[in-house]
A tleap script that builds the chain and sets N, CA, C and O, in Angstrom:
source leaprc.protein.ff14SB
mol = sequence {
  NMET LYS PHE ASN LEU GLU GLY LYS THR PHE
  ARG SER ALA THR ASN THR ASP ASN GLY GLU
  VAL GLY ALA GLU THR VAL PHE ASN TYR HIE
  GLN LYS GLU ARG VAL VAL TRP ALA GLU TYR
  GLU GLY GLY GLU ILE LEU LYS GLY HIE LEU
  VAL ALA THR VAL LEU PRO SER GLY LYS LEU
  ASP MET ARG TYR HIE HIE VAL ASN VAL ARG
  GLY GLU LEU MET ILE GLY GLN CYS LEU SER
  THR PRO GLU LEU MET SER ASP GLY LYS LEU
  LYS LEU LYS GLU GLU TRP GLN TRP LEU CYS
  GLY ASP MET SER SER GLY TYR SER GLU VAL
  VAL GLU CHIE
}
set mol.1.N position { 0.945 -1.048 -0.086 }
set mol.1.CA position { 0.067 -0.063 0.033 }
set mol.1.C position { 1.022 1.181 0.026 }
set mol.1.O position { 2.074 1.242 0.662 }
set mol.2.N position { 0.494 2.200 -0.811 }
set mol.2.CA position { 1.251 3.408 -0.837 }
set mol.2.C position { 0.763 4.583 -0.249 }
set mol.2.O position { -0.463 4.588 -0.133 }
set mol.3.N position { 1.310 5.518 0.134 }
set mol.3.CA position { 0.655 6.837 0.990 }
set mol.3.C position { 1.336 8.064 0.412 }
set mol.3.O position { 2.444 7.980 -0.118 }
set mol.4.N position { 0.603 9.311 0.526 }
set mol.4.CA position { 1.286 10.464 0.153 }
set mol.4.C position { 1.667 11.108 1.506 }
set mol.4.O position { 0.795 11.097 2.376 }
set mol.5.N position { 2.673 11.578 1.742 }
set mol.5.CA position { 3.122 12.003 2.992 }
set mol.5.C position { 3.253 13.466 3.216 }
set mol.5.O position { 3.564 13.982 4.289 }
set mol.6.N position { 2.920 14.248 1.821 }
set mol.6.CA position { 2.886 15.661 1.749 }
set mol.6.C position { 1.984 16.422 3.011 }
set mol.6.O position { 0.829 16.090 3.276 }
set mol.7.N position { 2.582 17.284 3.585 }
set mol.7.CA position { 1.848 17.913 4.384 }
set mol.7.C position { 1.805 17.297 5.841 }
set mol.7.O position { 1.324 17.936 6.777 }
set mol.8.N position { 2.246 16.230 5.967 }
set mol.8.CA position { 1.876 15.526 7.292 }
set mol.8.C position { 2.744 15.614 8.371 }
set mol.8.O position { 3.938 15.613 8.072 }
set mol.9.N position { 2.463 15.689 9.532 }
set mol.9.CA position { 3.203 15.971 10.754 }
set mol.9.C position { 3.400 14.745 11.643 }
set mol.9.O position { 2.378 14.159 12.000 }
set mol.10.N position { 4.418 14.350 11.988 }
set mol.10.CA position { 4.707 13.072 12.949 }
set mol.10.C position { 5.248 13.569 14.166 }
set mol.10.O position { 5.759 14.688 14.212 }
set mol.11.N position { 5.159 12.691 15.329 }
set mol.11.CA position { 5.831 12.671 16.557 }
set mol.11.C position { 6.367 11.440 16.650 }
set mol.11.O position { 5.828 10.542 16.003 }
set mol.12.N position { 7.442 11.168 17.406 }
set mol.12.CA position { 7.774 10.103 17.956 }
set mol.12.C position { 7.028 9.525 18.826 }
set mol.12.O position { 6.537 10.280 19.665 }
set mol.13.N position { 6.728 8.195 18.916 }
set mol.13.CA position { 5.981 7.224 19.830 }
set mol.13.C position { 7.050 6.415 20.755 }
set mol.13.O position { 6.937 6.307 21.976 }
set mol.14.N position { 7.945 5.948 20.096 }
set mol.14.CA position { 8.896 4.929 20.706 }
set mol.14.C position { 10.230 4.997 20.110 }
set mol.14.O position { 10.229 5.278 18.912 }
set mol.15.N position { 11.244 4.827 20.601 }
set mol.15.CA position { 12.655 4.789 20.233 }
set mol.15.C position { 13.597 3.989 21.208 }
set mol.15.O position { 13.534 3.994 22.437 }
set mol.16.N position { 14.526 3.267 20.374 }
set mol.16.CA position { 15.623 2.638 21.290 }
set mol.16.C position { 16.320 3.651 22.069 }
set mol.16.O position { 16.204 4.850 21.812 }
set mol.17.N position { 17.144 3.135 23.150 }
set mol.17.CA position { 17.692 4.060 23.986 }
set mol.17.C position { 18.818 4.730 23.259 }
set mol.17.O position { 19.083 5.846 23.705 }
set mol.18.N position { 19.570 4.308 22.214 }
set mol.18.CA position { 20.708 4.701 21.478 }
set mol.18.C position { 20.237 5.853 20.362 }
set mol.18.O position { 21.015 6.386 19.571 }
set mol.19.N position { 18.880 6.114 20.453 }
set mol.19.CA position { 18.283 7.190 19.513 }
set mol.19.C position { 18.288 8.482 20.209 }
set mol.19.O position { 18.399 8.533 21.434 }
set mol.20.N position { 18.164 9.603 19.424 }
set mol.20.CA position { 17.990 10.959 19.922 }
set mol.20.C position { 16.786 11.534 19.665 }
set mol.20.O position { 16.525 12.592 20.236 }
set mol.21.N position { 15.956 11.020 18.875 }
set mol.21.CA position { 14.426 11.408 18.645 }
set mol.21.C position { 13.466 10.944 19.968 }
set mol.21.O position { 13.308 9.839 20.486 }
set mol.22.N position { 12.935 12.186 20.263 }
set mol.22.CA position { 11.951 11.726 21.515 }
set mol.22.C position { 10.536 12.467 21.089 }
set mol.22.O position { 10.230 12.986 20.015 }
set mol.23.N position { 9.829 12.340 22.238 }
set mol.23.CA position { 8.323 12.615 22.009 }
set mol.23.C position { 8.311 14.153 21.775 }
set mol.23.O position { 7.314 14.540 21.166 }
set mol.24.N position { 9.119 15.019 22.095 }
set mol.24.CA position { 9.285 16.345 21.853 }
set mol.24.C position { 9.689 16.604 20.372 }
set mol.24.O position { 9.540 17.724 19.883 }
set mol.25.N position { 10.180 15.605 19.689 }
set mol.25.CA position { 10.589 15.881 18.130 }
set mol.25.C position { 9.550 15.732 17.189 }
set mol.25.O position { 8.818 14.742 17.173 }
set mol.26.N position { 9.432 16.926 16.199 }
set mol.26.CA position { 8.289 17.039 15.367 }
set mol.26.C position { 8.864 16.854 14.222 }
set mol.26.O position { 9.988 17.326 14.056 }
set mol.27.N position { 8.266 16.176 13.249 }
set mol.27.CA position { 8.624 16.002 11.695 }
set mol.27.C position { 7.773 16.605 10.788 }
set mol.27.O position { 6.629 16.177 10.937 }
set mol.28.N position { 7.866 17.381 9.957 }
set mol.28.CA position { 7.106 18.030 8.922 }
set mol.28.C position { 7.421 17.417 7.561 }
set mol.28.O position { 8.432 17.782 6.961 }
set mol.29.N position { 6.621 16.524 7.062 }
set mol.29.CA position { 6.995 15.755 5.679 }
set mol.29.C position { 6.536 16.597 4.520 }
set mol.29.O position { 5.731 17.527 4.587 }
set mol.30.N position { 7.106 16.185 3.532 }
set mol.30.CA position { 6.849 16.701 2.272 }
set mol.30.C position { 6.987 15.542 1.059 }
set mol.30.O position { 7.762 14.621 1.317 }
set mol.31.N position { 6.374 15.511 -0.103 }
set mol.31.CA position { 6.373 14.520 -1.109 }
set mol.31.C position { 6.284 14.908 -2.345 }
set mol.31.O position { 5.399 15.747 -2.514 }
set mol.32.N position { 6.955 14.570 -3.407 }
set mol.32.CA position { 6.672 14.843 -4.723 }
set mol.32.C position { 7.080 13.566 -5.428 }
set mol.32.O position { 8.263 13.236 -5.508 }
set mol.33.N position { 6.248 12.966 -5.855 }
set mol.33.CA position { 6.185 11.695 -6.436 }
set mol.33.C position { 6.790 10.656 -5.452 }
set mol.33.O position { 6.374 10.307 -4.347 }
set mol.34.N position { 8.037 10.199 -6.248 }
set mol.34.CA position { 8.908 9.205 -5.257 }
set mol.34.C position { 9.754 9.763 -4.294 }
set mol.34.O position { 10.263 9.004 -3.469 }
set mol.35.N position { 10.044 11.236 -4.253 }
set mol.35.CA position { 10.880 11.794 -3.547 }
set mol.35.C position { 10.269 12.290 -2.066 }
set mol.35.O position { 9.145 12.791 -2.110 }
set mol.36.N position { 10.787 12.211 -1.027 }
set mol.36.CA position { 10.019 12.352 0.450 }
set mol.36.C position { 11.208 13.177 1.073 }
set mol.36.O position { 12.366 12.759 1.055 }
set mol.37.N position { 10.819 14.427 1.646 }
set mol.37.CA position { 11.799 14.722 2.578 }
set mol.37.C position { 11.116 15.434 3.875 }
set mol.37.O position { 9.917 15.712 3.855 }
set mol.38.N position { 11.822 15.675 4.843 }
set mol.38.CA position { 11.203 16.467 6.055 }
set mol.38.C position { 12.247 17.106 6.645 }
set mol.38.O position { 13.429 16.874 6.391 }
set mol.39.N position { 11.790 18.010 7.528 }
set mol.39.CA position { 12.568 18.918 8.470 }
set mol.39.C position { 11.884 18.408 9.915 }
set mol.39.O position { 10.682 18.234 10.117 }
set mol.40.N position { 13.061 18.207 10.928 }
set mol.40.CA position { 12.554 17.980 12.150 }
set mol.40.C position { 13.434 18.632 13.236 }
set mol.40.O position { 14.569 19.074 13.056 }
set mol.41.N position { 12.608 18.622 14.605 }
set mol.41.CA position { 13.330 19.556 15.475 }
set mol.41.C position { 12.537 19.215 16.901 }
set mol.41.O position { 11.379 18.801 16.949 }
set mol.42.N position { 13.241 19.425 17.850 }
set mol.42.CA position { 12.662 19.303 19.285 }
set mol.42.C position { 13.181 18.402 20.061 }
set mol.42.O position { 13.629 17.370 19.561 }
set mol.43.N position { 13.223 18.632 21.493 }
set mol.43.CA position { 13.825 17.596 22.402 }
set mol.43.C position { 15.217 17.573 22.232 }
set mol.43.O position { 15.761 18.669 22.372 }
set mol.44.N position { 15.902 16.666 21.981 }
set mol.44.CA position { 17.444 16.661 21.839 }
set mol.44.C position { 17.927 16.955 20.489 }
set mol.44.O position { 19.122 16.851 20.209 }
set mol.45.N position { 17.067 17.308 19.669 }
set mol.45.CA position { 17.227 17.823 17.961 }
set mol.45.C position { 17.265 19.251 18.070 }
set mol.45.O position { 16.393 19.753 18.779 }
set mol.46.N position { 18.135 20.047 17.490 }
set mol.46.CA position { 18.061 21.411 17.357 }
set mol.46.C position { 17.544 21.613 15.902 }
set mol.46.O position { 16.645 22.419 15.661 }
set mol.47.N position { 18.100 20.904 15.002 }
set mol.47.CA position { 17.664 20.934 13.550 }
set mol.47.C position { 18.136 19.687 12.829 }
set mol.47.O position { 19.255 19.186 12.937 }
set mol.48.N position { 17.118 19.244 12.065 }
set mol.48.CA position { 17.349 18.001 11.219 }
set mol.48.C position { 16.659 18.054 9.853 }
set mol.48.O position { 15.760 18.837 9.544 }
set mol.49.N position { 17.167 17.181 9.137 }
set mol.49.CA position { 16.673 17.026 7.854 }
set mol.49.C position { 16.714 15.469 7.331 }
set mol.49.O position { 17.661 14.728 7.595 }
set mol.50.N position { 15.588 15.067 6.569 }
set mol.50.CA position { 15.929 13.753 5.960 }
set mol.50.C position { 15.335 13.785 4.615 }
set mol.50.O position { 14.474 14.579 4.237 }
set mol.51.N position { 15.965 12.695 3.820 }
set mol.51.CA position { 15.585 12.677 2.322 }
set mol.51.C position { 15.435 11.096 2.180 }
set mol.51.O position { 16.151 10.293 2.779 }
set mol.52.N position { 14.335 10.738 1.246 }
set mol.52.CA position { 14.157 9.613 0.957 }
set mol.52.C position { 13.517 9.121 -0.242 }
set mol.52.O position { 12.688 9.877 -0.748 }
set mol.53.N position { 13.750 7.911 -0.849 }
set mol.53.CA position { 12.868 7.717 -2.091 }
set mol.53.C position { 12.000 6.635 -1.535 }
set mol.53.O position { 12.312 5.932 -0.574 }
set mol.54.N position { 10.806 6.547 -2.262 }
set mol.54.CA position { 9.959 5.586 -2.060 }
set mol.54.C position { 10.267 4.288 -2.971 }
set mol.54.O position { 10.342 4.354 -4.198 }
set mol.55.N position { 10.405 3.318 -2.365 }
set mol.55.CA position { 10.827 1.922 -2.944 }
set mol.55.C position { 9.450 1.214 -3.630 }
set mol.55.O position { 8.366 1.505 -3.123 }
set mol.56.N position { 9.482 0.454 -4.571 }
set mol.56.CA position { 8.391 -0.209 -5.200 }
set mol.56.C position { 7.523 -0.876 -4.152 }
set mol.56.O position { 6.347 -1.133 -4.409 }
set mol.57.N position { 8.079 -1.171 -2.949 }
set mol.57.CA position { 7.149 -1.929 -1.981 }
set mol.57.C position { 6.364 -0.967 -1.097 }
set mol.57.O position { 5.467 -1.270 -0.311 }
set mol.58.N position { 6.875 0.301 -1.371 }
set mol.58.CA position { 6.098 1.522 -0.584 }
set mol.58.C position { 6.952 1.943 0.578 }
set mol.58.O position { 6.617 2.878 1.305 }
set mol.59.N position { 8.148 1.195 0.767 }
set mol.59.CA position { 8.943 1.508 2.115 }
set mol.59.C position { 9.697 2.652 1.900 }
set mol.59.O position { 9.823 3.010 0.729 }
set mol.60.N position { 10.232 3.311 2.782 }
set mol.60.CA position { 11.032 4.688 2.283 }
set mol.60.C position { 12.670 4.279 2.652 }
set mol.60.O position { 13.045 3.904 3.763 }
set mol.61.N position { 13.438 4.427 1.589 }
set mol.61.CA position { 14.859 4.268 1.762 }
set mol.61.C position { 15.248 5.811 2.170 }
set mol.61.O position { 15.017 6.808 1.487 }
set mol.62.N position { 15.829 5.768 3.316 }
set mol.62.CA position { 15.863 7.230 3.880 }
set mol.62.C position { 17.301 7.481 4.271 }
set mol.62.O position { 18.075 6.540 4.442 }
set mol.63.N position { 17.656 8.711 4.410 }
set mol.63.CA position { 19.098 9.301 5.024 }
set mol.63.C position { 18.701 10.500 5.778 }
set mol.63.O position { 17.915 11.314 5.294 }
set mol.64.N position { 19.302 10.659 7.138 }
set mol.64.CA position { 19.110 11.683 7.720 }
set mol.64.C position { 20.515 12.276 8.401 }
set mol.64.O position { 21.524 11.609 8.630 }
set mol.65.N position { 20.337 13.603 8.649 }
set mol.65.CA position { 21.363 14.214 9.491 }
set mol.65.C position { 20.439 15.341 10.490 }
set mol.65.O position { 19.381 15.895 10.191 }
set mol.66.N position { 21.097 15.437 11.540 }
set mol.66.CA position { 20.785 16.677 12.386 }
set mol.66.C position { 21.893 16.983 13.294 }
set mol.66.O position { 22.876 16.261 13.458 }
set mol.67.N position { 21.620 18.339 13.995 }
set mol.67.CA position { 22.486 18.652 15.017 }
set mol.67.C position { 21.888 18.341 16.217 }
set mol.67.O position { 20.683 18.589 16.266 }
set mol.68.N position { 22.453 17.812 17.306 }
set mol.68.CA position { 21.763 17.752 18.895 }
set mol.68.C position { 22.122 18.848 19.596 }
set mol.68.O position { 22.880 19.748 19.234 }
set mol.69.N position { 21.513 18.725 20.667 }
set mol.69.CA position { 21.647 19.930 21.798 }
set mol.69.C position { 23.158 19.832 22.393 }
set mol.69.O position { 23.507 20.745 23.141 }
set mol.70.N position { 23.985 18.889 22.139 }
set mol.70.CA position { 25.432 18.965 22.265 }
set mol.70.C position { 26.311 19.406 21.462 }
set mol.70.O position { 27.530 19.376 21.631 }
set mol.71.N position { 25.571 19.943 20.322 }
set mol.71.CA position { 26.382 20.630 18.954 }
set mol.71.C position { 26.915 19.544 18.153 }
set mol.71.O position { 27.717 19.791 17.252 }
set mol.72.N position { 26.517 18.314 18.418 }
set mol.72.CA position { 27.056 17.334 17.415 }
set mol.72.C position { 26.350 17.068 16.224 }
set mol.72.O position { 25.120 17.016 16.250 }
set mol.73.N position { 27.016 16.884 15.134 }
set mol.73.CA position { 26.372 16.651 13.932 }
set mol.73.C position { 26.171 15.040 13.661 }
set mol.73.O position { 27.133 14.276 13.584 }
set mol.74.N position { 25.082 14.703 13.552 }
set mol.74.CA position { 24.679 13.023 13.697 }
set mol.74.C position { 24.347 12.788 12.165 }
set mol.74.O position { 24.039 13.769 11.487 }
set mol.75.N position { 24.395 11.622 11.635 }
set mol.75.CA position { 24.053 11.045 10.236 }
set mol.75.C position { 23.683 9.485 10.431 }
set mol.75.O position { 24.165 8.656 11.203 }
set mol.76.N position { 22.783 9.385 9.578 }
set mol.76.CA position { 22.368 7.898 9.694 }
set mol.76.C position { 21.338 7.580 8.649 }
set mol.76.O position { 20.740 8.466 8.039 }
set mol.77.N position { 21.147 6.326 8.460 }
set mol.77.CA position { 20.319 5.737 7.461 }
set mol.77.C position { 19.143 5.067 8.023 }
set mol.77.O position { 19.144 4.610 9.166 }
set mol.78.N position { 17.987 4.996 7.105 }
set mol.78.CA position { 16.665 4.382 7.843 }
set mol.78.C position { 15.856 3.570 6.910 }
set mol.78.O position { 15.735 4.088 5.800 }
set mol.79.N position { 15.214 2.319 7.092 }
set mol.79.CA position { 14.412 1.950 6.200 }
set mol.79.C position { 12.874 1.914 7.138 }
set mol.79.O position { 12.592 1.193 8.095 }
set mol.80.N position { 12.080 2.930 6.487 }
set mol.80.CA position { 10.823 3.221 7.124 }
set mol.80.C position { 9.551 2.640 6.465 }
set mol.80.O position { 9.331 2.949 5.294 }
set mol.81.N position { 8.781 1.906 7.055 }
set mol.81.CA position { 7.521 1.228 6.525 }
set mol.81.C position { 6.376 1.809 7.143 }
set mol.81.O position { 6.055 1.597 8.313 }
set mol.82.N position { 5.689 2.634 6.249 }
set mol.82.CA position { 4.224 2.989 6.431 }
set mol.82.C position { 3.226 2.237 6.821 }
set mol.82.O position { 3.100 1.175 6.212 }
set mol.83.N position { 2.377 2.503 7.767 }
set mol.83.CA position { 1.341 1.661 8.325 }
set mol.83.C position { 0.074 2.360 8.400 }
set mol.83.O position { 0.176 3.452 8.959 }
set mol.84.N position { -1.064 2.064 8.013 }
set mol.84.CA position { -2.238 2.838 8.312 }
set mol.84.C position { -2.773 2.306 9.599 }
set mol.84.O position { -2.931 1.085 9.641 }
set mol.85.N position { -3.060 2.958 10.588 }
set mol.85.CA position { -3.593 2.747 11.846 }
set mol.85.C position { -5.081 2.652 11.948 }
set mol.85.O position { -5.708 2.994 10.946 }
set mol.86.N position { -5.755 2.240 13.005 }
set mol.86.CA position { -7.119 1.843 13.068 }
set mol.86.C position { -7.949 3.217 12.980 }
set mol.86.O position { -9.117 3.294 12.596 }
set mol.87.N position { -7.049 4.415 13.451 }
set mol.87.CA position { -7.712 5.619 13.487 }
set mol.87.C position { -7.611 6.494 12.047 }
set mol.87.O position { -8.144 7.591 11.886 }
set mol.88.N position { -6.885 5.841 11.127 }
set mol.88.CA position { -6.931 6.445 9.828 }
set mol.88.C position { -5.476 7.207 9.751 }
set mol.88.O position { -4.999 7.515 8.660 }
set mol.89.N position { -5.004 7.405 10.629 }
set mol.89.CA position { -3.505 7.869 10.675 }
set mol.89.C position { -2.414 7.154 10.442 }
set mol.89.O position { -2.408 6.032 10.948 }
set mol.90.N position { -1.355 7.522 9.734 }
set mol.90.CA position { -0.230 6.876 9.608 }
set mol.90.C position { 0.974 6.687 10.707 }
set mol.90.O position { 1.346 7.610 11.432 }
set mol.91.N position { 1.531 5.369 10.731 }
set mol.91.CA position { 2.571 5.125 11.380 }
set mol.91.C position { 3.738 4.915 10.562 }
set mol.91.O position { 3.596 4.382 9.461 }
set mol.92.N position { 4.947 5.291 10.994 }
set mol.92.CA position { 6.174 5.057 10.307 }
set mol.92.C position { 7.065 4.006 11.197 }
set mol.92.O position { 7.706 4.486 12.132 }
set mol.93.N position { 7.130 2.709 10.972 }
set mol.93.CA position { 7.995 1.971 11.592 }
set mol.93.C position { 9.378 1.959 11.056 }
set mol.93.O position { 9.491 1.552 9.900 }
set mol.94.N position { 10.387 2.308 11.645 }
set mol.94.CA position { 11.666 2.662 11.185 }
set mol.94.C position { 12.777 1.617 12.001 }
set mol.94.O position { 12.919 1.444 13.211 }
set mol.95.N position { 13.395 1.088 11.008 }
set mol.95.CA position { 14.775 0.505 11.353 }
set mol.95.C position { 15.971 1.220 10.836 }
set mol.95.O position { 16.237 1.127 9.638 }
set mol.96.N position { 16.654 1.867 11.567 }
set mol.96.CA position { 17.638 2.741 11.438 }
set mol.96.C position { 19.128 2.372 11.989 }
set mol.96.O position { 19.299 1.486 12.827 }
set mol.97.N position { 20.237 3.178 11.405 }
set mol.97.CA position { 21.569 2.878 11.829 }
set mol.97.C position { 22.355 4.115 11.788 }
set mol.97.O position { 22.324 4.710 10.711 }
set mol.98.N position { 23.072 4.641 12.756 }
set mol.98.CA position { 23.988 5.538 12.656 }
set mol.98.C position { 25.159 5.228 11.772 }
set mol.98.O position { 25.740 4.143 11.749 }
set mol.99.N position { 25.472 6.344 11.003 }
set mol.99.CA position { 26.456 6.260 10.148 }
set mol.99.C position { 27.871 7.134 10.658 }
set mol.99.O position { 28.886 7.385 10.008 }
set mol.100.N position { 27.550 7.457 11.949 }
set mol.100.CA position { 28.752 8.087 12.712 }
set mol.100.C position { 28.866 7.471 14.128 }
set mol.100.O position { 28.142 6.559 14.527 }
set mol.101.N position { 29.853 8.066 14.851 }
set mol.101.CA position { 29.609 7.526 16.286 }
set mol.101.C position { 29.844 6.187 16.516 }
set mol.101.O position { 30.864 5.670 16.061 }
set mol.102.N position { 28.825 5.378 17.334 }
set mol.102.CA position { 29.273 4.048 17.534 }
set mol.102.C position { 28.749 3.171 16.384 }
set mol.102.O position { 29.067 1.983 16.435 }
set mol.103.N position { 27.962 3.601 15.315 }
set mol.103.CA position { 27.495 2.840 14.201 }
set mol.103.C position { 26.337 2.043 14.610 }
set mol.103.O position { 25.910 1.211 13.811 }
set mol.104.N position { 25.774 2.187 15.746 }
set mol.104.CA position { 24.603 1.273 16.218 }
set mol.104.C position { 23.248 1.385 15.434 }
set mol.104.O position { 22.965 2.286 14.644 }
set mol.105.N position { 22.514 0.395 15.759 }
set mol.105.CA position { 21.357 0.378 14.911 }
set mol.105.C position { 20.203 0.475 16.227 }
set mol.105.O position { 20.450 0.284 17.418 }
set mol.106.N position { 18.868 0.834 15.603 }
set mol.106.CA position { 17.846 0.942 16.340 }
set mol.106.C position { 16.546 0.981 15.724 }
set mol.106.O position { 16.380 1.016 14.505 }
set mol.107.N position { 15.598 0.975 16.609 }
set mol.107.CA position { 14.148 0.802 15.941 }
set mol.107.C position { 13.231 1.957 16.637 }
set mol.107.O position { 13.228 2.209 17.842 }
set mol.108.N position { 12.572 2.507 15.789 }
set mol.108.CA position { 11.630 3.616 16.405 }
set mol.108.C position { 10.103 3.547 15.417 }
set mol.108.O position { 9.912 2.850 14.420 }
set mol.109.N position { 9.337 4.323 15.949 }
set mol.109.CA position { 7.998 4.513 15.322 }
set mol.109.C position { 7.585 5.991 15.629 }
set mol.109.O position { 7.521 6.461 16.766 }
set mol.110.N position { 7.344 6.588 14.601 }
set mol.110.CA position { 6.688 7.768 14.454 }
set mol.110.C position { 5.217 7.874 14.251 }
set mol.110.O position { 4.795 6.988 13.507 }
set mol.111.N position { 4.328 8.684 14.687 }
set mol.111.CA position { 2.785 8.446 14.544 }
set mol.111.C position { 2.524 9.956 14.071 }
set mol.111.O position { 3.131 10.956 14.454 }
set mol.112.N position { 1.313 9.866 13.004 }
set mol.112.CA position { 1.070 11.046 12.333 }
set mol.112.C position { 0.192 11.784 13.640 }
set mol.112.O position { -0.598 11.231 14.404 }
set mol.113.N position { 0.631 13.259 13.611 }
set mol.113.CA position { -0.164 14.039 14.737 }
set mol.113.C position { -1.295 14.717 14.227 }
set mol.113.O position { -2.016 15.370 14.982 }
savepdb mol mol.pdb
quit
């Protein structure tokens, strides 16, 4: 199933301990055809951006970068799976990995706000 993310706002619902995105982080998404991008900030994140392509499966192949409250520039990659929730809003289930620092992996979910 494919979705259009243009104009949608998401907030973090869950994240592994090695992630920096939290409940205060807000994502503002845009989409044009197979290209998706977003700006995000809040909580531990001063300013961040992501860019993704929509795969034939509908999943998002994503890269992200942000500056955290410690002034560190962080980068990573993510495979995001959109899911329609029972209330009609979207949830993005995300398997991610840092491409800096300890190079660890994690799992998070963001929900449409």
